[in-house]
C-alpha positions as CSV (number, residue, x, y, z in Angstrom):
1,X,48.6,-66.2,-6.8
2,X,47.7,-63.2,-5.3
3,X,49.9,-60.4,-4.1
4,X,50.0,-58.8,-0.4
5,X,51.1,-55.9,1.5
6,X,51.2,-56.3,5.5
7,X,52.4,-53.8,8.0
8,X,54.3,-53.1,11.0
9,X,55.3,-50.3,13.3
10,X,59.1,-48.7,11.9
11,X,60.0,-48.3,15.7
12,X,59.2,-52.0,16.7
13,X,60.6,-53.3,13.4
14,X,64.2,-51.7,13.9
15,X,64.3,-53.3,17.1
16,X,63.4,-56.7,15.7
17,X,66.8,-56.2,13.6
18,X,68.2,-59.0,12.5
19,X,65.7,-61.4,13.7
20,X,64.9,-64.3,11.2
21,X,60.7,-63.8,10.4
22,X,58.8,-66.9,10.1
23,X,55.3,-65.8,10.5
24,X,52.8,-62.5,10.5
25,X,49.5,-62.0,11.9
26,X,46.8,-62.1,9.5
27,X,43.6,-60.5,10.7
28,X,41.7,-60.7,7.5
29,X,41.5,-62.4,4.4
30,X,42.5,-65.7,5.7
31,X,40.0,-67.7,3.6
32,X,42.6,-66.0,0.4
33,X,45.6,-66.4,1.3
34,X,47.7,-69.5,-0.1
35,X,50.9,-70.3,-0.1
36,X,53.4,-68.8,-2.9
37,X,51.7,-65.4,-2.7
38,X,53.2,-62.7,-3.2
39,X,54.0,-60.6,0.0
40,X,55.9,-56.9,0.8
41,X,56.5,-55.3,3.9
42,X,55.7,-51.9,4.6
43,X,56.8,-49.5,7.5
44,X,54.9,-46.7,8.7
45,X,56.0,-43.7,10.3
46,X,56.3,-42.9,6.6
47,X,59.2,-45.1,5.9
48,X,57.4,-47.1,3.1
49,X,58.8,-50.6,1.4
50,X,60.6,-52.7,3.5
51,X,60.7,-56.5,2.7
52,X,59.2,-58.5,-0.2
53,X,59.0,-62.7,-0.1
54,X,56.2,-65.1,0.0
55,X,53.1,-66.9,2.4
56,X,54.5,-70.3,2.6
57,X,51.6,-71.7,4.1
58,X,48.0,-71.1,5.3
59,X,46.8,-69.3,8.0
60,X,46.7,-71.0,11.2
61,X,45.1,-69.6,14.5
62,X,47.4,-69.4,17.8
63,X,46.4,-70.6,21.5
64,X,45.5,-67.4,22.2
65,X,43.0,-66.9,19.8
66,X,45.4,-64.8,16.9
67,X,45.6,-65.7,13.5
68,X,49.2,-66.2,11.9
69,X,50.1,-66.8,8.5
70,X,53.9,-68.1,8.1
71,X,55.9,-66.6,5.3
72,X,59.4,-65.4,3.7
73,X,60.7,-62.4,4.4
74,X,63.8,-61.1,3.4
75,X,64.2,-57.1,4.2
76,X,65.8,-54.8,2.3
77,X,68.9,-52.5,2.2
78,X,67.5,-49.6,1.8
79,X,63.7,-49.2,2.0
80,X,61.7,-48.0,-1.2
81,X,59.9,-44.3,0.7
82,X,56.7,-44.0,0.7
83,X,55.9,-40.5,-1.2
84,X,58.3,-42.3,-4.1
85,X,55.5,-44.7,-4.0
86,X,52.7,-42.1,-3.6
87,X,54.4,-40.5,-6.6
88,X,53.5,-43.6,-8.7
89,X,50.4,-43.6,-10.2
90,X,50.3,-47.5,-10.5
91,X,50.7,-47.9,-6.8
92,X,49.4,-44.4,-5.4
93,X,45.9,-45.4,-5.3
94,X,46.9,-48.7,-2.9
95,X,44.7,-49.8,-0.2
96,X,47.7,-49.6,2.1
97,X,48.1,-45.3,1.4
98,X,44.1,-45.2,1.4
99,X,43.9,-46.6,4.3
100,X,46.9,-46.9,6.4
101,X,45.3,-47.9,9.7
102,X,43.6,-51.1,8.5
103,X,44.6,-54.8,9.9
104,X,46.7,-57.5,8.0
105,X,47.0,-57.8,5.3
106,X,46.1,-55.5,2.5
107,X,45.4,-56.7,-0.9
108,X,47.7,-55.7,-3.7
109,X,46.7,-55.7,-7.6
110,X,49.0,-56.7,-10.0
111,X,49.5,-53.3,-11.1
112,X,50.5,-52.4,-7.9
113,X,52.5,-55.5,-8.1
114,X,54.4,-53.7,-11.1
115,X,54.9,-51.2,-9.9
116,X,56.5,-52.5,-6.7
117,X,58.8,-54.9,-8.7
118,X,60.2,-52.4,-11.0
119,X,62.2,-50.6,-7.9
120,X,62.8,-54.2,-5.9
121,X,64.1,-56.3,-8.7
122,X,64.4,-59.5,-6.7
123,X,59.8,-59.4,-6.3
124,X,58.7,-61.6,-9.3
125,X,56.9,-60.8,-11.6
126,X,52.7,-61.1,-11.5
127,X,52.0,-64.4,-12.4
128,X,55.8,-66.1,-12.8
129,X,57.1,-68.7,-10.7
130,X,59.1,-67.7,-7.3
131,X,62.9,-67.3,-8.0
132,X,63.6,-68.1,-4.2
133,X,67.7,-67.3,-5.2
134,X,66.9,-63.6,-5.6
135,X,65.1,-63.1,-2.0
136,X,66.7,-65.3,0.1
137,X,70.2,-66.9,-0.3
138,X,70.2,-69.2,2.2
139,X,68.0,-71.0,0.1
140,X,66.1,-72.9,3.9
141,X,62.5,-73.7,3.2
142,X,60.2,-73.2,6.2
143,X,57.4,-75.9,6.2
144,X,54.3,-75.5,8.6
145,X,52.8,-78.7,8.1
146,X,49.4,-78.4,10.2
147,X,46.5,-77.5,7.9
148,X,43.8,-74.8,9.3
149,X,41.4,-77.9,9.2
150,X,43.8,-79.6,11.1
151,X,43.9,-76.8,13.5
152,X,40.9,-75.7,13.4
153,X,39.5,-79.3,14.2
154,X,42.3,-79.7,17.5
155,X,41.1,-76.6,19.2
156,X,37.0,-78.0,18.4
157,X,38.2,-80.8,19.9
158,X,40.4,-79.5,23.2
159,X,38.0,-77.0,24.1
160,X,35.2,-80.4,24.0
161,X,37.6,-82.0,26.7
162,X,38.3,-78.9,28.7
163,X,34.4,-78.3,28.7
164,X,34.2,-82.1,30.2
165,X,36.7,-81.5,32.2
166,X,35.3,-78.4,34.1
167,X,32.2,-80.3,34.6
168,X,33.2,-83.3,36.2
169,X,35.6,-80.5,38.3
170,X,32.4,-78.5,39.1
171,X,30.1,-82.0,39.8
172,X,33.2,-83.4,42.1
173,X,32.4,-80.0,44.2
174,X,36.5,-78.6,42.8
């Protein structure tokens, strides 16, 4: 099991207040994200840690070509400030602090996750099974049955059909 941080612009995040977040755009490490991996939400602009949860499925590609991964993300009532985490020697060298302009997600070490967990009791200990009840009171499960391989096979088939259709239209002079 791995640990990750995804980041969002604080102003954009606050505009989404109250909306249920079920997926997150992922631009790298797509082959390393697995269902059950720990997840923390980082807000830019000096805010810091604003949510915890987990990935609930494998990344998949949208029609527009962007990659997304299903998540179960629970916002914190009060964020854990960037300055507080920066002062923690276990978190001070984290990728999110060293390369804040990087693409999502950011890998998090066990030591860095433990620093998060000390401040957010709902975050599960490294290597332990999830205590979903501590994160999400409703107990709703999010299911995304389409695996990455199936999605890619469908996209390949759709691309072939599109090329065949385009070729036939050209042949008919349309």
